[in-house]
TORVEXBA-791198 format. One record per atom (N, C-alpha, C): x, y, z; residue in three letters. Coordinates in steps of 0.001 Angstrom, whole numbers, padded with zeros to 6 digits, always signed. Example, Ala and Ser with C-alpha at 12.3 -4.5 7.8 and 13.67 -1.06 7.14 Angstrom:
// residues 2
+013190-005690+007800ALA;+012300-004500+007800ALA;+013200-003300+007800ALA;+012850-002250+007080SER;+013670-001060+007140SER;+012900+000030+007870SER;
END
This chain:
// residues 212
+005764+021852+015017MET;+006016+020973+016143MET;+007458+020469+016090MET;+008007+020208+017266LYS;+009395+019780+017384LYS;+009442+018325+017819LYS;+010398+017584+017243LEU;+010547+016174+017576LEU;+012024+015857+017741LEU;+012337+015027+018738ASP;+013726+014623+018962ASP;+014188+013687+017837ASP;+015440+013845+017467VAL;+016046+012982+016456VAL;+016903+011936+017164VAL;+016692+010673+016820LEU;+017438+009580+017432LEU;+018496+009038+016479LEU;+019419+008291+017028LYS;+020405+007585+016223LYS;+020172+006090+016369LYS;+020593+005325+015383LEU;+020385+003888+015439LEU;+021086+003241+016633LEU;+022182+003858+017073ASP;+022907+003283+018209ASP;+022289+003659+019545ASP;+021177+004394+019509GLY;+020472+004751+020738GLY;+020775+006139+021249GLY;+021702+006849+020620GLY;+022049+008189+021064GLY;+021075+009238+020565GLY;+021271+010462+021007LYS;+020434+011590+020591LYS;+021106+012305+019416LYS;+020287+012734+018491GLY;+020817+013431+017321GLY;+020257+014821+017174GLY;+019874+015443+018292GLY;+019316+016796+018238GLY;+017804+016759+018098GLY;+017272+017753+017431SER;+015819+017838+017222SER;+015541+018383+015831SER;+014302+018237+015411ILE;+013915+018703+014085ILE;+012546+019352+014169ILE;+012339+020378+013363GLU;+011063+021093+013309GLU;+010199+020493+012212GLU;+009003+020038+012585LEU;+008077+019442+011626LEU;+006961+020430+011302LEU;+006574+020458+010052SER;+005510+021362+009619SER;+004166+020919+010202SER;+003461+021861+010819ASP;+002151+021538+011387ASP;+001129+021227+010302ASP;+001324+021767+009114GLU;+000384+021518+008022GLU;+000494+020095+007496GLU;+001619+019430+007771ILE;+001838+018059+007281ILE;+001761+017052+008419ILE;+002357+017393+009563PHE;+002455+016446+010674PHE;+001602+016849+011876PHE;+000934+017994+011813GLY;+000230+018482+012989GLY;-001269+018616+012842GLY;-001868+017911+011896ILE;-003323+017981+011715ILE;-003992+017246+012884ILE;-004897+017936+013564SER;-005512+017360+014769SER;-006729+016499+014453SER;-007546+016918+013502GLU;-008750+016165+013147GLU;-008452+015297+011923GLU;-008202+014024+012156ILE;-007840+013107+011080ILE;-009094+012675+010319ILE;-009070+012838+009006ARG;-010207+012473+008157ARG;-010104+011002+007754ARG;-010814+010158+008476ALA;-010776+008721+008170ALA;-011378+008433+006800ALA;-012353+009249+006376ASP;-012979+009009+005072ASP;-011999+009260+003935ASP;-011137+010267+004101ILE;-010137+010556+003075ILE;-009101+009435+003020ILE;-008685+008943+004176LEU;-007728+007838+004221LEU;-008321+006591+003566LEU;-009596+006328+003853GLN;-010249+005149+003276GLN;-010328+005251+001758GLN;-010641+006427+001247ARG;-010730+006618-000208ARG;-009386+006357-000870ARG;-008323+006843-000252CYS;-006997+006696-000839CYS;-006515+005242-000781CYS;-006759+004577+000336VAL;-006355+003168+000456VAL;-007114+002314-000557VAL;-008405+002564-000710THR;-009194+001816-001686THR;-008671+002045-003097THR;-008301+003280-003394TRP;-007739+003629-004712TRP;-006423+002892-004949TRP;-005552+002867-003938GLN;-004267+002180-004085GLN;-004452+000682-004302GLN;-005312+000064-003506LEU;-005507-001378-003623LEU;-006187-001744-004938LEU;-007069-000876-005422ALA;-007721-001134-006713ALA;-006703-001094-007850ALA;-005746-000165-007757LYS;-004715-000082-008792LYS;-003811-001307-008794LYS;-003627-001920-007632ARG;-002756-003092-007539ARG;-003381-004348-008130ARG;-004691-004391-008223ARG;-005364-005600-008691ARG;-005025-005864-010158ARG;-004666-007089-010461ALA;-004272-007438-011832ALA;-005465-007428-012775ALA;-006622-007818-012282GLY;-007807-007840-013137GLY;-007759-008935-014187GLY;-006976-009988-013949THR;-006833-011060-014937THR;-007779-012228-014682THR;-008712-012063-013750HIS;-009690-013124-013478HIS;-010569-013331-014721HIS;-010834-014584-015046LYS;-011537-014868-016294LYS;-012250-016210-016196LYS;-013463-016271-016740ILE;-014191-017537-016863ILE;-014508-017756-018345ILE;-014925-018969-018674GLN;-015330-019252-020050GLN;-016779-018828-020255GLN;-016969-017938-021198VAL;-018333-017568-021560VAL;-018854-018592-022574VAL;-020085-018446-022918ARG;-020765-019492-023699ARG;-020078-019790-025033ARG;-019612-018784-025717ASN;-019009-019024-027034ASN;-017580-019554-026946ASN;-017043-019716-025715GLU;-015690-020237-025540GLU;-015672-021692-025061GLU;-016827-022233-024749VAL;-016903-023612-024277VAL;-016864-024562-025477VAL;-015987-025577-025377SER;-015833-026532-026479SER;-016795-027704-026293SER;-018019-027542-026783ARG;-019018-028611-026751ARG;-019807-028547-028054ARG;-020484-029600-028344THR;-021235-029644-029596THR;-022300-028558-029639THR;-022561-028074-030827SER;-023606-027053-030997SER;-024912-027674-031506SER;-024890-028999-031583LYS;-026101-029679-032055LYS;-027217-029548-031022LYS;-028440-029403-031531LYS;-029581-029301-030625LYS;-029712-030600-029825LYS;-029900-030487-028526MET;-029860-031627-027621MET;-030981-032633-027896MET;-032177-032158-028031TYR;-033335-033010-028300TYR;-034395-032150-028953TYR;-035447-032795-029400LYS;-036461-032066-030159LYS;-037131-030992-029309LYS;-037626-029992-030001GLN;-038184-028810-029342GLN;-039410-029150-028493GLN;-040276-030017-029016LYS;-041554-030282-028328LYS;-041727-031775-028043LYS;-042575-032058-027102GLY;-042969-033433-026850GLY;-042161-034170-025800GLY;-041154-033531-025236THR;-040346-034240-024235THR;-040865-034043-022815THR;-041685-033055-022620GLY;-042179-032754-021280GLY;-041187-031972-020445GLY;-040046-031584-021029GLY;-039027-030814-020311GLY;-038846-029433-020912GLY;-037925-028704-020334ALA;-037660-027359-020840ALA;-037032-027426-022222ALA;-037177-026355-022981ARG;-036642-026317-024342ARG;-035194-025844-024304ARG;-034281-026644-024829HIS;-032859-026290-024868HIS;-032303-026495-026258HIS;-031308-025701-026573GLY;-030709-025811-027901GLY;-029214-026040-027866GLY;-028583-026037-026668SER;-027128-026181-026610SER;-026700-026686-025240SER;-025709-027573-025242ARG;-025155-028056-023976ARG;-024131-027065-023399ARG;-023891-025962-024073ARG;-022961-024941-023576ARG;-023605-024036-022530ARG;-024891-024167-022330ALA;-025598-023296-021389ALA;-025093-023510-019962ALA;-025248-022497-019132ALA;-024670-022501-017788ALA;-025281-023548-016863ALA;-026501-023969-017123GLN;-027142-024904-016196GLN;-026697-026349-016389GLN;-025895-026637-017404PHE;-025436-027998-017646PHE;-023999-028181-017173PHE;-023696-029385-016682VAL;-022337-029709-016256VAL;-021405-029574-017457VAL;-020307-028861-017261GLY;-019367-028639-018353GLY;-019706-027439-019210GLY;-020804-026774-018883GLY;-021194-025605-019669GLY;-020485-024341-019192GLY;-020875-023230-019777ALA;-020260-021949-019434ALA;-020748-021479-018069ALA;-020110-020429-017565LYS;-020540-019819-016302LYS;-021256-018521-016626LYS;-022397-018314-016012ALA;-023172-017112-016287ALA;-022717-015940-015422ALA;-022524-014802-016027HIS;-022222-013549-015331HIS;-020957-013639-014473HIS;-019978-014359-014925GLY;-018731-014491-014180GLY;-017775-013340-014475GLY;-016619-013313-013788PRO;-015655-012232-013988PRO;-014952-012330-015343PRO;-014626-011205-015918VAL;-013871-011137-017169VAL;-012688-010193-016957VAL;-011725-010252-017862VAL;-010536-009412-017736VAL;-010921-007937-017816VAL;-010524-007183-016801ARG;-010818-005744-016793ARG;-009906-005036-015802ARG;-009853-003747-015888SER;-009082-002947-014944SER;-009985-002495-013803SER;-009480-002621-012578HIS;-010244-002182-011411HIS;-009897-000750-011008HIS;-008960-000140-011710ALA;-008481+001201-011336ALA;-009562+002256-011553ALA;-009521+003282-010722PHE;-010404+004428-010895PHE;-009618+005686-010529PHE;-010137+006823-010922ASP;-009422+008083-010712ASP;-009670+008628-009302ASP;-008631+009239-008748LEU;-008744+009952-007482LEU;-007968+011261-007644LEU;-008597+012402-007406PRO;-007915+013684-007620PRO;-006609+013802-006841PRO;-005643+014489-007430LYS;-004334+014648-006793LYS;-004439+015360-005453LYS;-005365+016299-005352LYS;-005525+017028-004092LYS;-005998+016094-002974LYS;-006859+015154-003314ILE;-007336+014191-002325ILE;-006196+013270-001902ILE;-005364+012852-002862ARG;-004229+011981-002546ARG;-003237+012693-001629ARG;-002968+013965-001949ALA;-002038+014743-001126ALA;-002611+014951+000276ALA;-003902+015224+000359MET;-004552+015411+001659MET;-004485+014128+002473MET;-004709+012988+001821ALA;-004675+011701+002513ALA;-003287+011432+003082ALA;-002239+011761+002336LEU;-000880+011537+002822LEU;-000582+012428+004029LEU;-001023+013672+003986ARG;-000836+014563+005137ARG;-001556+014030+006369ARG;-002776+013550+006186HIS;-003539+013029+007323HIS;-002928+011734+007848HIS;-002370+010905+006954ALA;-001719+009667+007393ALA;-000474+009983+008221ALA;+000329+010940+007764LEU;+001525+011339+008510LEU;+001151+011969+009849LEU;+000111+012795+009833SER;-000325+013440+011071SER;-000879+012432+012061SER;-001536+011381+011559SER;-002090+010370+012457SER;-000981+009652+013217SER;+000152+009415+012552LYS;+001282+008774+013225LYS;+001892+009710+014269LYS;+002025+010988+013912ALA;+002572+011954+014870ALA;+001642+012121+016064ALA;+000339+012136+015819LYS;-000645+012324+016883LYS;-000638+011140+017854LYS;-000428+009933+017327ASP;-000436+008728+018158ASP;+000907+008472+018841ASP;+001904+009311+018554GLY;+003235+009080+019102GLY;+003949+007936+018421GLY;+003534+007615+017193SER;+004107+006491+016449SER;+005064+006948+015363SER;+005524+008200+015447LEU;+006460+008744+014470LEU;+007833+008885+015114LEU;+008843+008319+014468ILE;+010215+008404+014949ILE;+011081+008980+013834ILE;+011905+009958+014192VAL;+012851+010536+013226VAL;+014256+010123+013645VAL;+014991+009552+012701VAL;+016362+009121+012970VAL;+017331+009945+012140VAL;+018532+010040+012626ASP;+019549+010826+011945ASP;+019904+010219+010595ASP;+020138+008911+010585SER;+020524+008205+009359SER;+020295+006714+009567SER;+020162+006000+008459VAL;+019984+004546+008551VAL;+021099+003816+007796VAL;+022254+004451+007704ALA;+023397+003821+007045ALA;+024081+002855+008011ALA;+024458+001680+007516LEU;+025131+000669+008319LEU;+026481+000301+007704LEU;+027425-000045+008557LYS;+028733-000504+008072LYS;+028659-001936+007559LYS;+027881-002772+008270ASP;+027751-004181+007900ASP;+026282-004548+007773ASP;+025985-005436+006836ALA;+024605-005878+006615ALA;+024282-007040+007552ALA;+024171-006745+008846LYS;+023913-007764+009860LYS;+022483-007627+010389LYS;+021661-008630+010090THR;+020261-008577+010505THR;+020118-008592+012024THR;+020893-009434+012706ALA;+020777-009548+014164ALA;+021094-008226+014849ALA;+022138-007564+014391GLY;+022516-006282+014984GLY;+021459-005220+014768GLY;+020903-005166+013563LEU;+019862-004179+013273LEU;+018602-004470+014072LEU;+018271-005743+014242ARG;+017089-006094+015028ARG;+017232-005628+016469ARG;+018406-005754+017015GLU;+018648-005288+018380GLU;+018523-003774+018479GLU;+019086-003066+017496GLN;+019017-001606+017504GLN;+017572-001127+017392GLN;+016812-001732+016490LEU;+015413-001331+016326LEU;+014598-001703+017561LEU;+014897-002867+018146GLY;+014190-003283+019348GLY;+014425-002339+020511GLY;+015652-001818+020621ALA;+015967-000864+021690ALA;+015184+000440+021518ALA;+014828+000758+020263MET;+014045+001965+019989MET;+012545+001693+020069MET;+012174+000434+020294GLY;+010763+000076+020344GLY;+010142-000100+018975GLY;+010985-000365+017979VAL;+010510-000512+016604VAL;+010481-001991+016246VAL;+009297-002560+016165THR;+009151-003972+015805THR;+008176-004180+014646THR;+007387-003163+014358HIS;+006346-003269+013316HIS;+006302-001899+012641HIS;+007135-001705+011607ALA;+007357-000329+011146ALA;+007579-000223+009649ALA;+007336+000982+009161LEU;+007738+001391+007815LEU;+008868+002388+007966LEU;+009980+002127+007292VAL;+011141+003008+007351VAL;+011286+003719+006006VAL;+011239+005045+006020ILE;+011518+005834+004821ILE;+012955+006306+004940ILE;+013825+005732+004098ALA;+015271+005817+004325ALA;+015975+006973+003639ALA;+015262+007794+002869GLY;+015917+008896+002168GLY;+015786+008734+000664GLY;+016573+009501-000081ALA;+016496+009459-001543ALA;+016792+008059-002069ALA;+017746+007374-001431GLU;+018077+005997-001782GLU;+018239+005183-000494GLU;+017872+003926-000560VAL;+018022+003047+000604VAL;+019476+002577+000680VAL;+020084+002783+001853ASP;+021443+002285+002056ASP;+021470+000778+001811ASP;+022445+000335+001013LYS;+022498-001069+000603LYS;+022567-002011+001801LYS;+023461-001728+002745ASN;+023613-002604+003904ASN;+022363-002614+004777ASN;+021751-001441+004935PHE;+020528-001366+005738PHE;+019403-002157+005072PHE;+019278-002020+003753GLY;+018242-002757+003038GLY;+018423-004263+003143GLY;+019680-004727+003050LEU;+019956-006160+003162LEU;+019686-006671+004574LEU;+020055-005877+005575ALA;+019847-006294+006963ALA;+018371-006292+007337ALA;+017615-005345+006792ALA;+016209-005190+007192ALA;+015274-006146+006470ALA;+015673-006676+005344ARG;+014732-007469+004551ARG;+014380-008804+005213ARG;+015202-009250+006163ASN;+014901-010498+006867ASN;+014191-010282+008196ASN;+013884-009028+008505ILE;+013160-008731+009750ILE;+011668-008661+009432ILE;+010861-009530+010017PRO;+009424-009513+009712PRO;+008764-008220+010180PRO;+007763-007782+009419ASN;+006950-006608+009740ASN;+007734-005299+009713ASN;+008860-005278+009021VAL;+009625-004042+008832VAL;+009822-003834+007333VAL;+009255-002755+006809ASP;+009383-002418+005394ASP;+010303-001218+005246ASP;+011096-001203+004198VAL;+012016-000102+003936VAL;+011759+000423+002523VAL;+011524+001732+002415LEU;+011255+002358+001124LEU;+012058+003641+000988LEU;+012381+004044-000241PRO;+012976+005372-000444PRO;+011894+006445-000371PRO;+012307+007708-000460ASN;+011338+008814-000378ASN;+010218+008669-001404ASN;+010601+008260-002611ALA;+009622+008178-003696ALA;+008557+007119-003437ALA;+008829+006168-002542GLY;+007878+005100-002280GLY;+006882+005396-001177GLY;+006976+006567-000557LEU;+006063+006920+000533LEU;+004624+006929+000035LEU;+003754+006186+000705ASN;+002353+006120+000297ASN;+001461+005867+001512ASN;+000198+006195+001358VAL;-000755+006145+002467VAL;-000945+004722+002990VAL;-001115+003766+002094TYR;-001402+002394+002503TYR;-000290+001824+003381TYR;+000969+001974+002945ASP;+002083+001411+003713ASP;+002291+002150+005032ASP;+001990+003445+005073VAL;+002089+004194+006329VAL;+001092+003651+007346VAL;-000127+003390+006891LEU;-001186+002968+007809LEU;-001084+001503+008213LEU;-000511+000674+007352ARG;-000493-000764+007653ARG;+000576-001150+008666ARG;+001513-000239+008956ARG;+002542-000505+009956ARG;+002304+000346+011195ARG;+002655-000201+012350ARG;+002366+000457+013629ARG;+003192+001727+013809ARG;+004439+001713+013355THR;+005353+002834+013569THR;+005876+003338+012226THR;+006038+004645+012125LEU;+006642+005251+010939LEU;+007988+005829+011333LEU;+009050+005373+010668VAL;+010406+005846+010942VAL;+010890+006649+009731VAL;+011214+007894+009958LEU;+011701+008774+008893LEU;+013124+009215+009192LEU;+013957+009288+008167THR;+015269+009906+008340THR;+015103+011419+008233THR;+016120+012157+008678LYS;+016062+013623+008563LYS;+015932+014029+007099LYS;+016650+013334+006219ASP;+016558+013637+004791ASP;+015148+013393+004268ASP;+014508+012331+004757ALA;+013148+012024+004319ALA;+012176+013114+004759ALA;+012327+013601+005989VAL;+011454+014673+006489VAL;+011615+015916+005626VAL;+012848+016278+005341GLU;+013094+017462+004504GLU;+012503+017291+003115GLU;+012630+016092+002557ALA;+012091+015834+001222ALA;+010562+015892+001217ALA;+009933+015355+002265ILE;+008468+015382+002358ILE;+007963+016816+002446ILE;+008600+017610+003290GLN;+008160+018999+003458GLN;+008408+019810+002195GLN;+009525+019554+001516ALA;+009809+020245+000256ALA;+008800+019839-000814ALA;+008407+018596-000792ARG;+007440+018082-001779ARG;+006093+018783-001655ARG;+005632+018969-000435PHE;+004342+019632-000244PHE;+004439+021138-000511PHE;+005583+021733-000208GLN;+005761+023153-000502GLN;+005719+023414-002008GLN;+006304+022490-002779GLU;+006275+022635-004240GLU;+004846+022526-004766GLU;+004062+021624-004179LYS;+002683+021463-004611LYS;+001850+022706-004308LYS;+002099+023281-003132GLU;+001352+024479-002744GLU;+001732+025664-003631GLU;+003024+025729-004003ALA;+003477+026802-004872ALA;+002873+026687-006267ALA;+002715+025424-006711ALA;+002124+025192-008021ALA;+000633+025494-008015ALA;
END
C-alpha cells in the first residue's frame, strides 16, 4: 500500500510504499492485541504490595484467656485477623506479575496494531521531525495543522533533541525512538505518526525476523 509523506511545515514529501504484511492486515485480531497489552501491563507492575502476615504483627503471644469456661470462641493469640490490630488474612504479598508471551504472538500483535491504525486512517508518515528551535507553541501549531492532537510519534533511531523538548509539554503526545515501539502505546493514542526512517526500520525489523 502507498501512503503520502507529509512535512512538519505542511508541505508534501512524496510517497512511501508500506508492506501489506505489516500495515495492510484487513482482519484485526482483537484477542491477540488484548493478550499483548495484558502482558505489557503485567510486566510494568512493581508487585511490591505487601501486608503484615500473622508472624509479622508485633503483639503479645500470651494466650488471651483460658481455653474453656468463658462461653466464647477459643483463641490463643491477639495476632489473629479477626482482632483489631491483628494480621490480615490472605492479603497481597511481594511477587512478580509477569508471565511469558511467545515472541511470535508479540510480533503478530505489533503487526495488527500497526495495521489497525492504517485501516482507520490514523497513520501519518512524515519526512522528518527535526526542529531548529525547541519551541512548544510552534510545534503545537504544526501538529494541529496536520490534525495531530492525540498521538504517538516514532521519531527514528534517535529522538531529535529539539523535537523531544518541544513535544514533552504537549499533552497527549508521546515521542519514542524506533526501539520504543510497542503495542500498548500504539493503541492508547488516537494517531500514529511515523518518520520515513521509522517505517524503514520497522519493515527491516520484520524482514529479519522472517529470515530467522
